[in-house]
N, C-alpha and C positions, 0 to 999 in steps of 0.2 A: 121360681127357681128350678133349674133342671134337676131331675132325680140323679142320685149317684150312678145309676146304671147308664143313663144318657151321657153323663160326664165322662164315664170310663171309655166310651167308644172313640172319641177323638184322641184320648190319651193313648189308646192302643195303636191307633194309626200313626201317631208320632213315634211311639216306641218301636214300631216296625222299621222305621227309617234310621235308627241309631244302633250302635253295637249292642249285642245281646247282653253284655256284662253290665250295661247301664239301665236295663229295662226293669229289673226286679224292684229297685228302690222306689221309683215313681209310682209303679202299679200298687205296691204295698201301701204307699202313702194315700193313694186314692181310695183304696178299699178300707184300710184300718184307721185313717185319720192321721193327725200330726204325731211325730215320734215321741213327743213329750206329753205327759198328763199333769195338769195343774193340781196343786194340793187342794183338798176340800177345805182344810183349815190349817193355817200356818202358825204353829206355836212360837212363843218367844223362846229362843234358844238359851237365854240366860236365866229363865225361871225354872225352878225345880218342878218337874212334871212326873206324873205316874199314870199308867193305863190300868183301868179295872175292867175286866171282862166278866160281867155279871150274868147269871142265868137264873133269875127268880122263878121261872116256870119249869126249870129242870128239863129243858129240851135237849141239852147235850148229855149223853148217858153217863159220862165219867168226868170227875173233876180234873183228872190228869190231862184231859184233852184241852181244857181251858188253860191249864198251866203251860202246856206246850204252845198253844196259840199266843199266849202272853210272852213267853220266852222268845218266840220267833219275832214278834213285834218289837221287843226290846233290842234284839240283836240287829234287826234290820235298820232301826233308827240310829243305833250306835255306828253301824257301818256307814250309813249315809251322813253321819255327823250332823244330825238335825239339832242336837243339843250340845251345849258346851260340856266339857268334862265334868262328871259328877252331878249333872243336872237331871239325869233320868233315873228315877227311882224304880227298882225292880217291880214289875207287875205282880210277881209272886207275893211280895210284901203286902200289896193292896188286897190281893185275894185272901191272904191269911187274916188280915185285919177284918175283912168283911165276914169271914167264917167265924172269927172270934165273937163278933157281935151277935151271932145266932144264940150264943149261950148267955147273953146278958141283954142290956137295953139295945134296941135296934139302932145302929148308927146310920146317919144320913150319908149320902155320897160324899158330901163336903167333909163331914167328920172323919170318914175313912181316909180321905186325902190328907187331912191334918194329922191323923194318927201316924202316918208314915212319913211325915215331914215334907209333903208336897204343897207347893203354892197353887198348882193347877192339876186337876184330875180329868183325864179323858175317860168318860164313862161309856162303855159299849155294852148295851143290853142285848142279849141274844133273843132274837125274835123268830128264828127258824133254824132247823137242823134236820136235813133230809138226805138220806142215802139212796132210797129207792122211790121212784116216782109213782109206781102203781103196785108195789109189793114184789115186783119182779125186775122191771127195768132199772138199770143203774143210772142215777141222776143226782150225784152228790152236790148239795148246796147248803150254805150256811148264810144267815143274815143277822146283822146287828143294827141297832138304832143308837147313834152316837150323840152324846151331849158333852160339852166341855164346861167345867165350873172353875171359878176362882175361889180358892179356899180362904183367902185372906179377906176378901170383901163379901164372901158368901153370895156370889152372884153367878148367873149363867153367862157364859162367854159366847157360846155357839151351840146350836143356831138360836135365833131369837125365840122360836116356838117349836114345840115338838122335838123330834130327833131326826138326825140326818141318816138315811138308810144306806147301808153298805151291804153288798152281796158278794160272797165268795163261792166259786164253783171250780170243780176240777176240769182240766183240759180233756178233750175227747179221747186222747190216747190213754189216759188213766182209766176212763170208763170202759174202754174196749178191752182192758186186761182182765175184766171180770174178777178182780181180786176179792179176797175175803173181807168181811165186815170190819175187822179190827184194823187192817191195812188201810182201807178206805177212810176210816175215821181219823187215823193219824195224818194222812195226807190232807184231808179236809181241814183239820185243825191248823196245819202249817199254812195252808192257803188263806185261812181266816186271819191268822196273825200277819201275814204279808199284806193282805188287803187293808187291815186297820192301820198298819204302819205307813203304807204308801198314801193313805189319805191325808197324811200330815206333812208331805213334802212333794215337790214337783219331781217326777220320776220318768224313766223310760217306759213307753207303753209295754205292758207285759208280753204281748205277742212278739215283740222284737227282742225279748230277753230269753236267756236260757236258764232262768232261775225259778221256774215253776217247780212245785214239790214233786218228788218222785215217789213211787209206791214201794215202800220198803218197811 
């Protein structure tokens, strides 16, 4: 199979023969891929579902950042109408339930879902949270391992084994601003929430959107 670079050469020759206004889209398609990205896992829109962003290794410095990521995920899913009305439980409620279990018997992921009235729980365990690649260079990145459980049958729904890895990173323009640590953390939390939400429905490729987090 030809490499993407070799495929791009005939495409550019064809593009040169057509009006300039029509060139950008096919070239972007060749470089970035299809304009749509398939869902990693498609939940049942009619089943009550909740997202839990868990951080057992305390990689994220502040709980409020997980709250922010969960809120962004909830808002994104509601805006995309992934679930029927009233079927998405606030991720904050799951986070509170998990926190409450720290003061008593440890609750399983399924039990946390049951406690907040969810039939399905999307469990995202934080595996990485990095702002600086070498102590100086800015390279914000967050990663989670996702598993989905049915709380009624007490079974794993997705994936069959292990966890599905998701990685969120800030766009180059955000890194170039050399913003302070707190601002970078907030922006990365937003991007993590978007990444988790978009894994649950087919969506426009992020590079073709204007919805990436801003530094503020």
